[in-house]
N, C-alpha and C positions, 0 to 999 in steps of 0.2 A: 549390749552394756547400757546400764540404766544412767542417764544424763543427770548430773548433780545439780540442784536447784537452791542450794545454801546460799543465803544472802552474800557472803563472801564470794561464792563462784559468779553471781549475778553481777557484783561490783567489778570483778576481774574481766568479765565478758564485755561490760559497758567501756571499761577503760581501752580494752583491745580494739571495740568497734570504731570509739571515737580515732583512735591513732589510724586506724587502717584507712579511715574516710577522709585523712588529712585533717581533722579537726584539732581544736586547741582546748587541751583539759586544763581548765584555770584553777580549781581546787578539786578537793574531795569532802568538802565539809558537808555533813548531813547524809552521805550516801550510807553509812553504817546503820541508819535509821530507818530505812526504807521498808513499807509494808510489803511484803512479797505477795501478797493477795490481790493488790491493787492491779487494775487494768493499765492505767497510765499513772506515771509519776513523774514530776518534772521538779529537780531540784536545780538552782542555778550553779553549774559545774562547768559545761562545757559547750562550744559553738564553732562555728565556721561561718563563712559569708552566707547568709540567707538560711542559716540552720541554727536552731537552739536544741540540743540533744536531750532526749528523755532517757531516764535509766530503765523505765518500763513504758511500753513492751520493749522486748529486748531485740526489735528491728525498726527500721526506720519508719514504720507506719505510724509511730506517735511523735515523732519529732516535729517541731514547730518551724513553720515558715516565717522568715524575718523580713520586714521591708522598712527602710528608712533611707530615703534617697538623698541624705547629707550626712557629713561628718558628725560627731557628737563626742562628747567629753564623760569620763567616768572618774571615780576616784579609784586608783588600783590597790593591790593588796599592801603596797608599802605606804599608802596614804597620798600618793602624788597624783596630780591631774594627768589623765592620757586622753589622747585624741583617738577615737574609734573610727575605723573607715565606714564608707557607706555600707549599709545593709548588715552591719555586724551588730549582734545584740550587745548589751553592756551590763556585765556581771560587776556591781558596784560595792565599794566597801566604806561607803561614807560614815556607816554605823558601826564600822569595825567587822561585821561579818558580811559574807557575800549575800547580795539581793538582785534581783533582776529589776533593772530601772526600766520603766516604761513611762515615755512622757508625751504630752501634747506638743504641738508646733508652738515654737516661742521665738521671737526676735528680740535680740540685744539691741536696742536703740541708741546705745552709744557708740559713736564712731571709732574711739580709740579705748579698747579696754586695757590696754597694757602699757603703751607709750602715752601716758596719762596727761603729761603736758602739751599734748597736741590739742587736746579738748580745750574748748573756751573755759577761761578762768578769769578770777578778780582778786586784786590785791597782791600780796607778796608770795602767793605761793610759788613753790618750785621744785623740780624733780631732778633727781640723778637715777642713773640707771646702773644696775650691777650685772654681773655674769647671769646668763639664763637659768632659772631652776629647772628641775626635771621636766621634761616634755617641752624644751625650750621656752618657756614661758619666761618673758622679760619682767624680772623684778624691780620695781621702782622704790626709791627712798623719797617719801615727802617732807618737805621742810616749810614750817608757817611761824609767823611770829604773833599772830592774833586771829580773833574768832571770824574776821571779816575775809579772810584768806580762804579761796575756796574755788573748787571746781564748778562750773554751772553750764554745762551743754545743754542745748534745748532740744526739744522734740515736740512733734504735733500730737498733743492729746486729743484723745476722742469721748473723754470722759470715762468713769470706773474707776477703778483700782489699778495701780502700778506697784510693782515691786522693786526696789533699789537694793543691790547688794555691793559688797566689796570685801576683798581679802586684805585683813591687817595683821601686822606682827607685834605682840607686846614684846619690846626688845630690852625689857628693864625698868622702863618708866610708865606707870599708869596714865592713862590719857582719856579724855571725853570726846568722841567724835559726834558729828551730826549728819543725817542724811534727811532730805525733806525735798518736796516739790513746790515750785512757786509761778503760779499761773499770773502771766504778765497782764492780761485783761482784767481780771478780778482782784488782782494783789492778794490772793488767797494762798496762804502757806500751811502746809500738811507736813508732818514729820515727827521724827524722835532723835533723842540723844541718846548715845550708846558710851556707857562707862566702861572700860577695858582694862582689867587688872590680869595678872598672870594666871589666874585660876577661872575666869569667866568674864561675862559681859552682863550688865544691867542696863534697863532701858526706863528712859522718861520721857513723857510727852510734853510738847510745847506747842504754842500757837494753836492751831485748829487740830492738833493730835493725830493719832495714827491708828489703824485697824489691827496691825499685827507685827510683831517684831521677834527675832530670834537670832541664834548664831549656832555655828558648828564648830567645834573644838577639834583642830587637826594636828595638835601636839607641836612641840618645839615653839610654842608661843604664838602660832597661826591660828586666827580666827576668821570664819566668814560671817559677817554680820549682813542682816537684812530688815529692812523696814518696809512695809506694804501700807499704802496710804491712798487717800483719793486724790484723783487728777481730773481737774475740770476742763471743758472743753477749749482748745485754742492753744497757743503757743506756751509751752511749759518749760521752766529751767528745772534739771535735776540736779540739785545743789548738793555737793558733799564738802563739809567743813571738816578738815583733818582735827582741827582743835576748836570745840565750841566755847572755849574760855580764851583771855588774852594772854597768851603764854608762847614761849618758844620752844618748839618740839620738832622732832623728826623721826620718823619710823618707816619700817618697809611696809609696802603694799602692792596690790596688783587686782586685776580683774574686776573692773567697774563694770556694773551690768545694772540696765534698767529695763524692765518687760512689762507688758501689759498682764494682768492676772493678780492672783492674792497670794502666791506664794513664789519663793525663789526656786527656778529650777537650775539644771545643770549648767556650768560655766559655759558660755558662748564667747568665743575669742574672736574680737574685731581688730581691723588694722587700716581705718581710714574710711570705712563704711559700715552701715548697719548690716548684721549678719543673722541669719535664720537657720534654727535646727528645726528639721521637719520631724513630724510626729512618728513613734515607733508604733508600727503594726505588726504584731506577732500572733499567728493563728494556727490552728490545726484542723484537718478535716476530720471529723470524728464518724463519718458514714461506714466505715469498714470496721469499727469498734464497738462493742456492745457496753454502753455507759448507763448507768441509772443515777448517778451522783457526781458532782463536781464541788470538791471543798478548795477553797483558795485561803491561803495565808498571806496577808498583806500587812506591813509595817509590823509584824509580830502577832498579829490579830488574825486568829482562825474566824472567817466568814460563814453566814450562814450557808448552807450546802444549797448547790443549784441543782433541782430536779426536773425542770423543764429543759432537755438537752438539745442544743441547737446542732445542725449538720455541721457548721463550721463554728468553732470555739475560738473566741479572740481575748487574749489576755488583758484585764483591765490596767489603767494606768497606777502607778505606785511603785512601791519597792516590794516586791514579790519575792516572798520567802520559799514558798511551795506551793504546786498545784497537785492535788491527788484526786484521780477518777476511778469510780468503782462500777 
């Protein structure tokens, strides 16, 4: 009897293979657009501990090995932050569609990312805490009366760029918040102000300015805002002013994060001490496969094909949409 090789059959056998192996089928998005002639196709759909499944080839010879010896977070399909266990790959929905999240090692330099009032603070800033959000994240409500009310935990900077980020909720009232570094030795201040409305965030520079800034809209009024700026050598304060003008305001917030580097990485929860998320290492041995070209799609952009084929291929960092090998 002739074996059927239609795409529908390939997808069906893939789903069965994942189930029989005890894996998790996270989604089926993109499986209907697979090129059946490819030697290896990875679309972020299914996983288990230490394994990221490929729809092609139709056996385990193309599945990727996964290593990350720490927990890490992702945005799940419901838009909630979820902690993933050690050596579990992360299929991330921060853009609304599933991508494979591959990140370098990062450390949250803030000791208290959720119980924010435990950090060093100045002025009349205060916090109350509500029932946990999904994933047992502790939501705080910050209250301030003027622009000098702030959090200002310190960290030992080594020079270069740091990125500060925090989740805030527009709860019916527009506000302008401020993220900046302040070096105690040089009195140098870098940062930006973020004006938050119900539809988005705009940034303006102040003092010595900032290098980059942006936000992610998670819906229901929630935004993650980030500011990347310089951090001179020595003791540095990571200052967050919930309001950059003299006004009384309160709004929900959580997830204060300060990390070396020029981008905001996935959320790293802390509860009394700095915490490190280790790097994702996801690779496959290609010695048993006949590969002439590798095409990566990262952040929605198809990259120039790789034609110098390594014996072991490692997925690059970024948000990976698809990898096709022919």
